[in-house]
C-alpha positions as CSV (number, residue, x, y, z in Angstrom):
1,M,109.5,59.5,77.5
2,S,107.4,56.7,79.0
3,I,103.6,56.7,78.8
4,S,101.6,56.2,82.0
5,T,98.0,55.3,82.7
6,V,95.7,58.2,83.8
7,S,93.4,58.3,86.8
8,R,90.8,61.2,87.0
9,N,89.8,62.6,90.4
10,E,88.3,65.6,92.0
11,G,88.8,67.3,95.4
12,R,88.1,70.4,97.5
13,I,90.1,72.6,99.7
14,W,89.3,75.6,101.9
15,G,90.6,78.9,100.5
16,V,91.2,82.1,102.4
17,G,88.0,83.2,104.2
18,R,86.6,79.7,104.3
19,I,85.8,79.8,100.5
20,R,85.5,76.3,99.2
21,L,87.7,75.7,96.2
22,Q,87.3,72.8,93.7
23,Y,90.1,71.1,91.8
24,R,90.4,68.4,89.2
25,S,93.3,66.0,88.8
26,W,94.7,63.6,86.2
27,E,97.1,61.4,88.0
28,A,99.8,59.2,86.6
29,S,100.2,55.6,87.8
30,H,103.9,56.2,88.5
31,A,104.3,60.0,88.7
32,R,107.7,61.4,88.1
33,A,106.5,65.0,88.7
34,A,103.4,66.9,89.7
35,L,102.1,69.9,87.7
36,L,99.8,72.5,89.3
37,I,97.7,74.5,86.8
38,V,96.2,78.0,87.5
39,H,93.7,79.1,84.8
40,G,92.8,82.6,83.6
41,L,89.9,85.0,84.0
42,A,86.4,83.5,83.4
43,D,88.0,80.1,82.9
44,H,87.9,76.9,84.9
45,S,89.8,73.6,85.4
46,G,87.5,71.5,83.3
47,R,88.8,73.1,80.2
48,Y,92.2,71.5,80.9
49,E,91.0,67.9,80.3
50,E,93.2,67.3,77.3
51,V,96.2,69.0,78.8
52,G,95.8,67.1,82.1
53,C,95.5,63.7,80.3
54,R,98.5,64.4,78.0
55,F,100.8,65.4,80.9
56,A,99.6,62.6,83.1
57,A,100.3,60.2,80.2
58,Y,103.9,61.5,80.2
59,G,104.1,60.6,83.9
60,F,103.3,64.1,85.3
61,S,100.3,64.0,87.7
62,T,98.4,67.1,86.9
63,F,96.2,69.1,89.3
64,A,94.1,72.1,88.2
65,L,92.4,74.5,90.6
66,D,89.2,76.4,90.1
67,L,90.1,79.9,91.4
68,R,87.6,81.6,93.8
69,G,84.7,83.0,91.8
70,H,85.4,80.6,88.9
71,G,84.2,77.2,87.8
72,L,82.8,75.0,90.6
73,S,84.5,77.0,93.4
74,E,82.6,79.3,95.7
75,G,82.8,83.1,95.6
76,R,81.3,85.9,93.6
77,R,81.9,85.4,89.9
78,G,85.0,87.2,88.6
79,H,85.7,88.9,92.0
80,V,88.4,89.0,94.6
81,D,88.8,91.3,97.6
82,R,92.6,91.2,97.3
83,F,94.8,89.7,94.7
84,D,96.9,88.3,97.5
85,C,94.0,86.0,98.3
86,L,94.7,84.2,95.0
87,L,98.3,83.7,96.0
88,Q,97.3,82.3,99.3
89,D,94.8,80.0,97.7
90,V,97.5,78.7,95.4
91,D,99.8,78.1,98.3
92,R,97.1,76.1,100.1
93,F,96.5,74.2,96.8
94,R,100.3,73.4,96.7
95,R,100.2,72.0,100.2
96,E,97.2,69.9,99.3
97,V,99.0,68.4,96.2
98,M,102.1,67.8,98.3
99,G,100.0,65.6,100.5
100,L,98.6,63.6,97.6
101,V,101.9,62.7,95.9
102,D,105.1,61.0,97.1
103,V,107.2,63.3,99.2
104,S,110.1,63.1,96.7
105,T,107.9,64.1,93.7
106,P,109.2,67.4,92.1
107,L,106.5,70.1,91.8
108,F,106.0,72.4,88.8
109,L,103.5,75.3,88.4
110,L,101.8,76.3,85.2
111,G,99.7,79.5,84.9
112,H,97.8,80.8,81.9
113,S,96.7,84.4,81.3
114,M,95.6,85.8,84.7
115,G,96.9,82.5,86.1
116,G,100.3,83.4,84.6
117,L,100.2,86.7,86.6
118,V,99.2,84.7,89.7
119,A,102.1,82.3,89.1
120,L,104.7,85.2,88.7
121,R,103.4,87.1,91.8
122,Y,103.5,83.8,93.8
123,E,107.1,83.2,92.9
124,E,107.9,86.8,93.9
125,E,106.3,86.6,97.3
126,Y,106.7,83.0,98.5
127,E,109.6,80.7,99.4
128,T,108.9,78.4,96.5
129,T,109.2,74.6,96.4
130,F,108.5,74.5,92.7
131,R,111.2,73.0,90.5
132,G,110.0,75.2,87.6
133,V,107.3,77.5,86.5
134,I,105.6,77.6,83.0
135,V,104.0,80.9,82.2
136,V,101.6,80.8,79.2
137,S,100.3,84.1,77.7
138,P,100.5,86.0,81.1
139,W,98.2,88.9,81.7
140,L,100.9,91.6,82.3
141,A,99.1,94.1,80.1
142,T,96.1,94.0,77.8
143,A,96.6,93.8,74.1
144,V,94.6,97.0,73.6
145,D,95.4,99.9,76.0
146,V,92.5,100.6,78.4
147,P,91.5,104.3,78.2
148,R,92.6,106.4,81.2
149,W,89.0,107.4,81.9
150,K,88.0,103.7,82.3
151,V,90.9,103.1,84.7
152,T,89.8,106.2,86.7
153,L,86.2,105.0,86.7
154,A,87.2,101.5,87.8
155,N,89.2,102.8,90.7
156,A,86.2,104.9,91.9
157,V,83.7,102.1,91.5
158,A,86.1,99.7,93.2
159,R,85.8,101.8,96.3
160,L,82.1,102.3,96.2
161,L,80.7,99.1,94.6
162,P,83.7,96.7,94.5
163,A,81.7,93.6,93.6
164,V,79.3,94.9,91.0
165,P,79.7,92.6,87.9
166,F,80.7,93.8,84.5
167,R,81.2,91.8,81.3
168,A,84.8,91.1,80.6
169,H,84.1,91.0,76.9
170,I,86.5,88.1,76.2
171,D,86.3,87.4,72.4
172,A,86.1,83.6,72.0
173,D,87.5,83.8,68.5
174,A,90.7,85.4,69.9
175,L,91.3,82.3,72.1
176,S,92.1,79.8,69.4
177,R,92.1,79.0,65.7
178,D,90.4,75.7,66.5
179,P,86.6,76.2,65.8
180,D,85.8,73.3,68.1
181,V,87.6,75.0,71.0
182,V,85.8,78.3,70.3
183,R,82.4,76.6,70.1
184,A,82.9,74.6,73.3
185,Y,84.0,77.8,75.1
186,R,80.9,79.7,74.1
187,D,78.7,76.7,75.1
188,D,80.4,76.1,78.4
189,P,78.1,77.0,81.4
190,L,81.0,77.4,83.7
191,V,82.6,80.2,81.6
192,H,81.1,83.4,83.0
193,D,82.8,86.3,81.2
194,T,82.5,88.5,84.4
195,I,84.9,90.8,86.1
196,T,84.3,93.2,89.0
197,P,85.9,96.6,89.5
198,R,87.9,95.3,92.5
199,L,89.4,92.4,90.6
200,F,90.3,94.7,87.7
201,V,92.0,97.2,90.1
202,E,93.8,94.5,92.1
203,S,95.0,92.8,88.9
204,S,96.4,96.1,87.6
205,A,98.3,96.6,90.8
206,A,99.6,93.0,90.6
207,M,100.9,93.7,87.1
208,G,102.9,96.7,88.4
209,L,104.3,94.7,91.3
210,A,105.2,91.8,89.1
211,L,107.4,94.2,87.0
212,Q,108.9,95.8,90.1
213,R,109.8,92.6,91.9
214,S,110.9,90.3,89.1
215,E,114.5,90.1,90.6
216,R,113.0,88.0,93.4
217,I,112.4,85.1,91.0
218,S,115.1,82.5,91.0
219,T,113.0,79.4,90.0
220,P,113.5,78.2,86.4
221,L,111.0,79.8,84.1
222,L,109.5,78.8,80.7
223,F,107.5,81.5,78.9
224,V,105.1,80.2,76.3
225,L,103.8,83.1,74.3
226,A,101.3,83.6,71.4
227,G,102.4,85.7,68.4
228,E,98.8,86.5,67.5
229,D,97.5,87.3,70.9
230,R,94.7,89.8,70.8
231,I,93.9,89.5,74.6
232,V,97.2,90.2,76.3
233,D,100.2,92.1,75.2
234,T,102.9,89.6,74.0
235,Q,105.5,92.3,73.6
236,R,105.1,93.3,77.3
237,S,105.5,89.6,78.3
238,L,108.6,89.3,76.1
239,A,110.1,92.4,77.8
240,F,109.3,91.0,81.2
241,A,110.8,87.6,80.4
242,R,114.0,89.2,79.2
243,S,114.3,91.3,82.3
244,V,114.1,88.4,84.7
245,T,117.6,87.9,86.2
246,A,117.1,84.2,87.1
247,R,119.7,82.0,85.5
248,D,117.3,79.5,83.9
249,V,114.8,81.5,81.8
250,N,113.5,80.1,78.5
251,I,111.2,81.9,76.0
252,R,109.1,80.2,73.3
253,V,106.9,82.2,71.0
254,Y,104.5,80.5,68.7
255,P,104.1,83.0,65.8
256,E,100.6,82.0,64.6
257,S,99.1,81.1,67.9
258,R,96.3,83.0,69.6
259,H,95.8,83.4,73.3
260,E,95.3,79.8,74.3
261,V,98.5,78.3,73.0
262,L,97.6,74.9,74.6
263,N,94.3,74.8,72.8
264,E,95.5,75.6,69.3
265,P,95.4,73.2,66.3
266,D,99.1,72.6,66.7
267,R,99.0,72.3,70.5
268,T,100.8,68.9,70.4
269,E,104.0,70.7,69.6
270,A,103.6,73.2,72.6
271,L,102.6,70.4,75.0
272,S,105.5,68.3,73.9
273,E,108.0,71.1,74.4
274,I,106.6,71.9,77.8
275,A,106.9,68.2,78.7
276,N,110.5,68.0,77.5
277,W,111.3,71.2,79.5
278,I,110.0,69.6,82.6
279,E,111.8,66.4,81.8
280,D,115.1,68.2,81.6
281,R,114.6,69.6,85.1
282,L,113.8,66.4,86.8
283,P,116.5,65.0,89.2
């Protein structure tokens, strides 16, 4: 695998409802593929600096979007009116990237956590142009069951006060075994740890739809899962991955990893395996 030089850039697009969305890019000098990244809840594209540089060095120009209500993008923190808005934003982002790379460049999509849910729902609802999709620790169920009364309350509040902010209570220590990653996450001013009732309810509905419509997915999939995930339910992700009827589905579980597999001390192995998976699906 050849090593390419990396050029860092930033850009903006208009999302649904004229919400301005920010993105970062790490572009290879002679790109052989383009990788679009969708982050998780409370996260942002800036935390993918190392990932973007590594993939760009492999020759894969990498573009990471700040979802609405996250990072440097506009919108209420941790809020969305409809989950479909996230899918539409990703589609606009895809079209933006297609205009930035050579027309023949194969596109790949990587989604982590809530971004993994977004990636799966996108594949189920859109005529995809992606050559492959990497799903890392997808939010298909929380690691700890949410009490029924909390779900009932969230549904009621989502109707009356849909955008009222609540703490998401994301445990930084559950993200990675790397203390530097945990420390940086806690000190990051763009990490907001906020979720609104509407986003919670919309995400829950999206999880149900993802399970119901998995037969719509035909794009090659790579599931990258954490064996010690205390944020999302890895067993549910495994069951989902095994239920997908697409011909090219690969599953990789890192037994000791926590939620952010790509930020773990042994992340070089995971990043290398993803790069090889992409390489194998290039023309």
